[in-house]
Each structure stands twice: as structure tokens, then as C-alpha cells.
C-alpha positions as CSV (number, residue, x, y, z in Angstrom):
1,M,29.5,-60.5,7.2
2,M,31.6,-63.1,7.0
3,K,29.7,-64.8,9.5
4,R,26.8,-64.9,7.2
5,T,29.1,-66.4,4.8
6,V,30.5,-69.2,7.1
7,D,26.6,-69.7,7.6
8,V,25.7,-70.2,4.6
9,I,28.1,-72.5,3.2
10,G,27.7,-74.9,6.3
11,A,24.4,-74.7,6.1
12,I,24.3,-75.9,2.7
13,I,27.1,-78.5,3.7
14,G,25.2,-79.5,6.5
15,L,21.8,-80.2,4.6
16,V,23.6,-81.9,1.8
17,L,25.6,-84.4,4.2
18,L,22.9,-85.1,6.1
19,T,20.0,-86.0,3.9
20,P,19.9,-89.7,4.5
21,V,19.6,-88.9,8.0
22,F,16.9,-86.4,7.3
23,L,15.2,-89.5,5.7
24,V,15.7,-92.0,8.0
25,V,14.3,-89.4,11.0
26,A,11.4,-88.2,9.2
27,I,10.1,-91.9,8.5
28,A,11.1,-92.7,12.2
29,V,8.9,-89.9,13.6
30,K,5.9,-90.9,11.0
31,L,5.6,-94.2,12.2
32,D,6.2,-93.7,15.7
33,S,3.1,-91.1,16.2
34,P,0.4,-89.4,14.0
35,G,1.2,-85.8,13.3
36,T,3.2,-84.2,10.9
37,V,7.5,-85.1,10.8
38,L,8.4,-81.2,11.8
39,F,7.6,-79.0,14.0
40,H,7.1,-74.9,13.5
41,Q,6.8,-72.4,16.1
42,E,6.9,-69.3,16.3
43,R,10.5,-67.4,17.9
44,I,11.7,-64.0,17.9
45,G,14.6,-63.2,15.8
46,R,17.0,-60.2,15.1
47,R,15.3,-56.8,15.8
48,F,12.4,-58.4,17.2
49,R,11.2,-60.2,13.6
50,P,9.2,-63.0,14.4
51,F,10.1,-66.1,12.8
52,R,9.1,-69.5,12.5
53,I,11.5,-72.0,13.9
54,H,11.5,-75.5,12.3
55,K,12.6,-78.7,14.2
56,F,11.7,-82.5,14.3
57,R,8.5,-83.2,15.9
58,T,9.4,-84.9,19.3
59,M,6.2,-85.0,20.9
60,V,2.3,-85.7,20.6
61,P,0.8,-83.3,18.3
62,D,-1.5,-81.7,20.8
63,A,1.8,-81.0,23.2
64,V,0.8,-77.5,24.1
65,Q,-2.8,-78.1,24.8
66,R,-2.0,-81.3,27.3
67,G,0.8,-79.2,29.2
68,G,2.5,-76.0,28.0
69,M,5.4,-74.7,26.4
70,I,7.7,-76.2,29.2
71,T,9.3,-79.5,28.7
72,V,10.2,-81.4,32.2
73,G,11.7,-84.2,32.7
74,D,10.3,-87.2,31.8
75,D,7.7,-85.7,29.9
76,P,4.7,-88.0,28.9
77,R,4.2,-86.2,25.8
78,I,7.7,-87.1,24.4
79,T,6.9,-89.9,22.1
80,R,9.5,-92.8,22.2
81,V,11.4,-91.6,19.0
82,G,11.3,-88.3,20.6
83,R,13.4,-89.0,23.2
84,V,16.3,-90.6,21.2
85,L,16.1,-87.5,19.2
86,R,16.1,-85.0,21.9
87,R,18.6,-86.5,24.0
88,L,21.1,-86.7,20.4
89,K,20.3,-83.5,19.5
90,I,18.9,-85.1,16.3
91,D,15.2,-82.5,16.6
92,E,17.6,-79.7,16.0
93,L,19.0,-80.6,12.5
94,P,16.3,-78.7,10.6
95,Q,17.2,-75.3,12.0
96,L,19.5,-75.7,9.2
97,F,17.0,-74.5,6.8
98,N,16.5,-71.6,9.6
99,V,20.2,-70.8,9.0
100,L,20.3,-70.9,4.9
101,R,17.2,-68.5,5.2
102,G,19.0,-65.9,7.5
103,D,16.4,-66.2,10.8
104,M,19.1,-67.8,12.2
105,S,23.2,-68.2,12.8
106,F,24.8,-72.1,14.3
107,V,26.3,-69.7,17.1
108,G,24.0,-67.0,18.5
109,P,21.6,-66.7,21.5
110,R,18.6,-68.8,22.1
111,P,15.8,-67.3,20.4
112,E,12.8,-67.6,22.7
113,V,8.7,-67.6,22.7
114,R,7.1,-63.9,22.7
115,R,5.8,-64.4,25.7
116,Y,9.1,-64.9,27.5
117,V,10.8,-62.3,25.5
118,E,8.2,-59.6,26.2
119,L,8.5,-60.1,29.9
120,F,12.5,-59.2,29.8
121,R,12.0,-56.7,26.3
122,E,15.2,-54.1,27.2
123,D,17.3,-57.3,28.0
124,Y,16.3,-58.6,24.5
125,R,17.0,-55.4,22.7
126,E,20.3,-56.0,23.6
127,I,20.5,-59.5,22.5
128,L,17.9,-59.2,19.5
129,R,21.0,-57.0,17.8
130,M,22.2,-60.1,16.5
131,P,20.9,-63.3,14.6
132,P,19.9,-65.9,17.3
133,G,21.1,-69.2,16.8
134,I,21.0,-73.4,16.9
135,T,23.8,-73.4,19.7
136,D,25.0,-70.7,22.6
137,L,26.5,-70.7,25.8
138,A,23.0,-71.0,27.6
139,S,22.4,-73.8,25.2
140,L,25.4,-75.7,26.7
141,K,24.9,-75.2,30.4
142,Y,21.4,-76.4,30.6
143,R,21.7,-78.6,27.9
144,N,19.8,-81.0,30.8
145,E,17.3,-78.2,31.0
146,A,14.0,-80.5,30.9
147,H,15.8,-82.2,34.4
148,V,16.3,-79.5,36.2
149,L,13.0,-78.4,35.5
150,A,11.9,-81.7,36.7
151,L,13.1,-81.1,40.2
152,A,11.2,-77.6,40.7
153,S,7.5,-77.4,42.1
154,N,6.7,-74.9,39.9
155,P,8.6,-75.4,36.7
156,E,7.5,-72.1,34.7
157,E,8.1,-70.2,37.6
158,T,11.4,-71.8,38.2
159,Y,11.9,-71.1,34.4
160,I,11.4,-67.4,34.4
161,H,12.8,-66.1,37.4
162,H,15.7,-68.7,37.5
163,I,16.7,-70.4,34.1
164,L,16.0,-67.4,31.7
165,P,17.7,-64.8,33.7
166,E,20.9,-66.6,33.6
167,K,20.2,-67.3,29.6
168,I,19.8,-63.7,29.3
169,A,23.2,-63.3,31.1
170,L,24.9,-65.6,29.0
171,A,23.5,-64.3,25.7
172,K,24.7,-60.8,26.8
173,E,27.9,-62.2,27.3
174,Y,28.1,-63.8,24.1
175,T,27.0,-61.0,21.9
176,R,30.0,-58.5,23.8
177,H,32.3,-61.9,22.7
178,A,30.9,-62.9,19.6
179,S,33.7,-63.9,16.5
180,L,34.5,-66.7,14.6
181,V,36.9,-68.1,17.0
182,F,34.9,-67.9,19.7
183,D,31.6,-69.2,17.4
184,L,34.3,-72.2,16.5
185,R,35.0,-72.3,20.2
186,V,30.9,-73.0,21.2
187,L,29.9,-75.1,18.2
188,C,33.3,-77.8,19.0
189,T,32.4,-77.6,22.2
190,T,28.6,-78.6,21.5
191,L,29.9,-80.8,19.4
192,W,31.6,-82.5,21.7
193,C,28.9,-82.6,24.0
194,V,26.6,-84.3,21.6
195,W,29.1,-86.9,20.9
196,R,29.6,-87.8,24.7
197,R,26.0,-88.5,24.6
């Protein structure tokens, strides 16, 4: 209950303070390439309930048709503004609306698409006892995931067989040690990593 209260208060404060940033980014995204300002995608949330995650669009509108769901290195589908948003993690800011709605928390296992959840359903049965988050231990470890995948001969196979199992292990570690203090540590570390960029 306390976690949810902190999430709601934090999301409201964040949305109010970041309104100018949202406006500037929305204009930049719209001027840089055709398409919508926001990107929406189904993810699997707590107790396997699907929801739509919100992000600022960083790729061309038909990105999935051009190259699937995995983003690799200097992916040509990423727009000029999108590269900046991704590097600074600004594309994640609209997820504050997901937090406010209760789909997500500030800290928790990152939500995956249905395809990957179904591949590891038993693992996610444990992980999805709690709401997914904007950041977590795996987000910190794999903050340069696209560049790691760029070195792989088969990025999706590498993601499924190597990266995702590690993310799942880190998500389980989080669920076993979750607390407000632990959340604060993860959140502060995330902000520090973003600031260093």
C-alpha cells in the first residue's frame, strides 16, 4: 500500500514538473519524422494482465515491419531525435502515466512483450506477482543492451537464450528483496547513470 502511495504522489509530481519537457520533446519528435508523438505497445503486467505501455516514439512509424522487435546498436530505424531520447532515457517519461494508472511502479521488473513472457511463463509467474517498473536491476545492468546485441550474429537468439534469462534472474532477485529502501537505491542509481550520460 505504501509503495502504491509513493508511486501515485511521485507520478503526479513528475508529470507536473516535467510538463515543459513533455511539450518540447513532443514538438521535436513531430518535427523530426512523420508519425505519432507517442509509441504504444502491449506488455504483460502484474498477474499476467496485459496493458499498453507509453513511450515517446524514437523510431520510424513502421519500425516493426522493417526489422522486428529487437533494437540493435545504431539501428537505422531510430530517428535523429530518437537517438538523443534513448541515450538520455527521456523516451521512458510517458510511463509516468502508466504508474499513475497503476499499470506500473517506479521500480519493479521491466515489463516484457507477450512472446517473451510465454517462453518463460513459469519464471514470470513468480516475477509478475508484483507490478512491473520503469527501472530495475536489469535496466541498470543492460542499459547498453542495443550495443551488446549489435555484436551478436543473431540478436534475437542472443536475447532469448542469454540476456533474457539474466534479466529474469535479476527480476527474481528484486522480488525477493523488494522494499521502499531497496527501491530508493535502485531509483537513485538509475538517476545517477542517466545524469552521467
